[in-house]
C-alpha positions in Angstrom: 0.0 0.0 0.0 1.3 3.5 -0.9 1.7 5.8 2.0 -0.7 8.7 2.3 2.2 11.2 2.5 3.4 10.1 -0.9 -0.1 10.2 -2.4 -0.5 13.8 -1.1 2.6 15.0 -3.1 2.4 13.0 -6.3 1.1 14.7 -9.4 0.7 13.7 -13.0 4.0 14.4 -14.7 2.2 15.4 -17.9 -0.1 17.9 -16.4 1.7 19.4 -13.3 3.2 22.4 -15.2 0.0 23.7 -16.6 -2.7 22.2 -14.4 -3.1 20.7 -10.9 -2.3 17.2 -12.1 -4.2 15.7 -9.1 -4.4 11.9 -8.9 -7.1 9.6 -7.8 -6.0 6.4 -5.9 -7.9 3.5 -7.5 -8.1 0.1 -5.9 -4.6 0.4 -4.4 -3.3 -0.4 -7.9 -3.6 2.7 -10.0 -3.2 6.5 -9.9 -5.5 8.3 -12.3 -5.0 11.9 -13.4 -8.1 14.0 -12.9 -7.0 16.4 -15.7 -5.8 14.2 -18.6 -7.1 10.7 -17.7 -3.7 9.0 -17.8 -3.5 6.0 -15.6 -0.3 5.1 -13.8 0.2 1.6 -12.4 1.4 0.9 -8.9 3.7 -2.2 -8.9 5.1 -3.6 -5.7 3.8 -0.5 -3.8 5.8 1.8 -6.1 3.9 4.2 -8.4 5.3 4.1 -12.0 5.0 7.8 -12.9 6.3 7.7 -16.4 4.3 9.6 -19.0 4.8 6.7 -21.5 3.4 4.3 -19.0 0.4 6.6 -18.4 -0.2 6.9 -22.1 -0.5 3.1 -22.5 -3.6 3.1 -20.3 -5.1 6.5 -21.1 -7.9 5.0 -23.3 -8.7 2.1 -21.0 -11.9 2.6 -19.0 -11.3 2.7 -15.2 -13.5 -0.3 -14.7 -11.4 -2.3 -17.2 -8.1 -1.6 -15.5 -6.4 -4.9 -14.5 -5.8 -5.4 -10.7 -3.0 -5.9 -10.1 -1.4 -4.1 -13.0 0.6 -6.3 -15.4 4.3 -6.2 -14.6 
């Protein structure tokens, strides 16, 4: 599980310069940007905050996200 202190400071790397880039914590497995919809997987309790990784899942519906994310 990702610590709340970390969740409080993490922002979408794509949006943070122009928008808030706030992230929703989804099923302890994903961080979803409220602005652009990119979805960042959490693997072994480590958020993978790479824009390319978020791009892979951007068009996937939230309810279709695999839990746990593929590794």
